[in-house]
VEXDREN-2710 file (C-alpha; in Angstrom, 1 decimal):
% VEXDREN-2710
k/r/px/py/pz
1/UNK/4.8/-15.3/-4.9
2/UNK/2.7/-13.1/-7.3
3/UNK/2.7/-9.4/-6.7
4/UNK/0.2/-6.9/-7.9
5/UNK/0.9/-3.2/-8.4
6/UNK/-2.0/-0.8/-8.8
7/UNK/-2.0/2.8/-10.1
8/UNK/-4.5/5.4/-11.3
9/UNK/-6.4/6.3/-8.1
10/UNK/-7.0/9.8/-7.0
11/UNK/-9.5/12.6/-6.5
12/UNK/-12.1/13.4/-9.2
13/UNK/-15.2/15.4/-9.4
14/UNK/-18.7/13.8/-9.9
15/UNK/-19.2/13.0/-13.5
16/UNK/-15.5/12.7/-14.1
17/UNK/-13.3/9.7/-15.1
18/UNK/-10.4/7.7/-13.9
19/UNK/-8.5/4.7/-15.2
20/UNK/-7.1/2.2/-12.8
21/UNK/-4.3/-0.2/-13.8
22/UNK/-2.9/-3.3/-12.2
23/UNK/0.1/-5.4/-13.3
24/UNK/0.9/-8.8/-12.0
25/UNK/4.5/-10.0/-11.7
26/UNK/6.2/-13.1/-10.5
27/UNK/6.4/-16.7/-11.8
28/UNK/3.1/-17.1/-13.6
29/UNK/2.1/-20.0/-15.8
30/UNK/-1.4/-18.8/-16.3
31/UNK/-4.0/-16.4/-15.0
32/UNK/-7.6/-17.6/-14.6
33/UNK/-9.0/-14.2/-13.9
34/UNK/-8.2/-10.7/-12.7
35/UNK/-10.6/-8.2/-11.2
36/UNK/-11.3/-5.1/-9.2
37/UNK/-13.0/-5.0/-5.8
38/UNK/-13.8/-2.0/-3.6
39/UNK/-14.4/-1.4/0.1
40/UNK/-15.6/1.4/2.3
41/UNK/-15.3/1.6/6.1
42/UNK/-17.8/-0.6/7.8
43/UNK/-18.8/-2.5/4.8
44/UNK/-17.9/-5.8/3.0
45/UNK/-15.5/-5.8/0.1
46/UNK/-17.5/-6.1/-3.1
47/UNK/-16.8/-7.2/-6.6
48/UNK/-16.7/-4.3/-9.1
49/UNK/-15.6/-6.0/-12.2
50/UNK/-13.7/-9.1/-13.3
51/UNK/-12.4/-10.6/-16.5
52/UNK/-11.3/-14.1/-17.3
53/UNK/-8.4/-15.3/-19.5
54/UNK/-11.1/-16.0/-22.1
55/UNK/-12.3/-12.4/-21.9
56/UNK/-15.5/-13.1/-20.2
57/UNK/-16.5/-10.2/-18.0
58/UNK/-18.6/-9.6/-14.9
59/UNK/-19.8/-6.3/-13.5
60/UNK/-21.6/-5.2/-10.4
61/UNK/-25.1/-3.8/-11.2
62/UNK/-24.1/-0.5/-9.7
63/UNK/-21.4/0.1/-12.3
64/UNK/-22.8/-1.4/-15.5
65/UNK/-22.8/1.0/-18.3
66/UNK/-20.2/3.2/-16.6
67/UNK/-17.2/1.1/-16.0
68/UNK/-15.3/-1.1/-18.4
69/UNK/-12.7/-3.7/-17.5
70/UNK/-10.1/-4.8/-20.0
71/UNK/-6.9/-6.9/-20.0
72/UNK/-3.6/-7.3/-21.7
73/UNK/-2.9/-11.0/-21.3
74/UNK/0.7/-10.7/-22.6
75/UNK/1.5/-8.2/-19.9
76/UNK/-0.6/-9.8/-17.2
77/UNK/-2.3/-6.4/-16.8
78/UNK/-5.8/-5.4/-16.1
79/UNK/-7.5/-1.9/-16.4
80/UNK/-10.7/-0.4/-15.2
81/UNK/-12.0/2.6/-17.0
82/UNK/-14.4/4.4/-14.8
83/UNK/-16.7/7.0/-16.3
84/UNK/-19.6/9.1/-15.0
85/UNK/-18.2/8.7/-11.5
86/UNK/-20.5/9.3/-8.5
87/UNK/-19.8/10.1/-4.9
88/UNK/-20.9/6.6/-4.0
89/UNK/-18.0/5.2/-6.0
90/UNK/-15.7/6.5/-3.4
91/UNK/-13.7/3.6/-1.9
92/UNK/-10.4/1.8/-1.7
93/UNK/-10.1/-0.2/-4.9
94/UNK/-8.2/-3.5/-4.8
95/UNK/-6.8/-5.5/-7.6
96/UNK/-7.1/-9.3/-7.5
97/UNK/-5.6/-12.0/-9.6
98/UNK/-5.7/-15.8/-9.4
99/UNK/-4.3/-18.6/-11.5
100/UNK/-1.4/-21.0/-11.6
101/UNK/2.1/-20.3/-10.6
102/UNK/5.2/-22.5/-11.2
103/UNK/4.2/-25.3/-8.8
104/UNK/0.9/-24.2/-7.3
105/UNK/-2.2/-21.9/-7.6
106/UNK/-2.2/-18.4/-6.3
107/UNK/-4.7/-15.8/-5.2
108/UNK/-3.1/-12.4/-4.8
109/UNK/-4.3/-8.9/-3.8
110/UNK/-2.8/-5.5/-4.4
111/UNK/-2.3/-2.9/-1.6
112/UNK/-5.3/-0.9/-2.7
113/UNK/-5.7/2.5/-4.2
114/UNK/-8.0/5.3/-3.0
115/UNK/-10.6/6.7/-5.3
116/UNK/-12.4/9.7/-4.0
117/UNK/-15.3/11.3/-6.0
118/UNK/-16.2/14.7/-4.5
119/UNK/-16.8/18.3/-5.6
END
């Protein structure tokens, strides 16, 4: 019912930057929160950063001070600015959004976008 489209992933050198974007579309009455998660083979998916409709933010300890999450509520869009990237940031990054649709709640995930940090 609600679709998420991600963009901005790619290959970057250590110390470089990338900006991920995610736009939600569909019949949306309200979004409670949007966020970014990442996953590497053999490990659990983990929260990277999240932001609520009230602009409250949450960050994983490993990215604090380096990543910044922001949103454009009018466009149902969330961004993740990633600076000072490290090889350990390499993962598939997934966008998530949850909230209220026309008649029921939703919890949607994007397809995922690869971020590779390597020299």
